[in-house]
Every structure is written in structure tokens, then in C-alpha cells.
C-alpha positions in Angstrom: 8.3 -12.8 21.7 10.8 -12.1 18.8 14.1 -10.7 19.9 15.3 -7.3 18.5 18.3 -7.6 16.3 18.6 -4.0 15.3 21.3 -2.2 17.2 21.0 1.4 18.2 24.7 1.9 19.2 27.1 3.6 16.8 29.5 1.3 15.1 33.0 1.0 16.5 34.6 1.0 13.1 34.0 1.3 9.3 34.5 -2.5 9.0 32.0 -3.2 11.8 29.4 -0.9 10.1 29.9 -2.6 6.8 29.5 -6.1 8.3 26.3 -5.0 10.1 25.0 -3.4 6.9 25.6 -6.6 4.9 23.8 -8.7 7.5 20.8 -6.3 7.6 20.6 -6.3 3.8 20.8 -10.1 3.7 18.0 -10.5 6.2 15.8 -7.9 4.5 16.3 -9.6 1.1 15.6 -13.0 2.6 12.3 -11.7 3.9 13.1 -12.8 7.5 11.9 -9.6 9.2 8.4 -8.6 10.1 7.2 -5.2 8.8 8.1 -3.2 11.9 11.6 -4.7 12.1 12.1 -4.2 8.4 11.4 -0.5 8.9 13.8 -0.4 11.8 16.4 -2.3 9.7 16.0 0.2 6.9 16.5 3.1 9.3 19.5 1.5 10.8 20.9 0.7 7.4 20.5 4.4 6.4 22.4 5.4 9.5 25.2 2.9 8.7 25.5 4.1 5.1 25.8 7.7 6.4 28.4 6.7 8.9 30.4 4.8 6.3 30.2 7.7 3.8 31.5 10.1 6.5 34.4 7.8 7.3 35.3 7.5 3.6 35.1 11.3 3.2 37.5 11.7 6.2 39.9 9.2 4.7 39.7 10.9 1.3 40.5 14.3 2.9 43.5 12.7 4.8 44.8 11.1 1.5 44.6 14.5 -0.3 46.5 16.2 2.5 49.1 13.5 2.5 49.5 13.6 -1.3 49.4 17.4 -1.4 46.1 17.5 -3.4 47.7 15.5 -6.2 46.3 12.0 -6.3 48.7 9.6 -7.7 47.6 6.5 -9.8 47.6 3.1 -8.2 50.5 0.8 -9.0 48.1 -1.3 -11.1 47.3 1.7 -13.3 51.0 2.3 -13.9 51.6 -1.4 -14.7 48.9 -1.2 -17.5 50.6 1.9 -19.1 54.0 0.2 -19.0 52.7 -2.8 -20.8 51.4 -0.9 -23.7 
């Protein structure tokens, strides 16, 4: 009997969600999953993408609050301008 590898628990962190998503995608692309598990993996992947998107939105909001709604360029962007 094949073991279930698709988790139903919410991820503990953004990084954990990304790691699980990468593993799911790799297994699906390799064709390692039977049809029913592929559908379950797709569903779980959709949930992980939604979770990651929400986490990124939260961080984006926090950065905007910290920066007073004025996003500053990264140091790399400033270095390019100084070199011109």
C-alpha cells in the first residue's frame, strides 16, 4: 500500500511552505505520483502558494509601514546609478 506524502497540516513558516512546494513540484514533474496523489499534490500546492502569497503580502505591508509608504531602492540599485 503506497504511503501518503501529502500533508494536510498548515506550514510552520514561509520557508517550510516553499520547501514543501518545491518537493511537490519536483515529484509531480518526475511523474512519481499516481493520479489520485497528483490531484492531492496539486490541491496542496495551491494551498501552499496561497499561504506564501499571504505571507508576502503581510511582509509587504509591514515594510510599507516601516518605510512610511515610501519604498527606498535597494543598495544594488544605488550602486548602479553611482557608477554611471
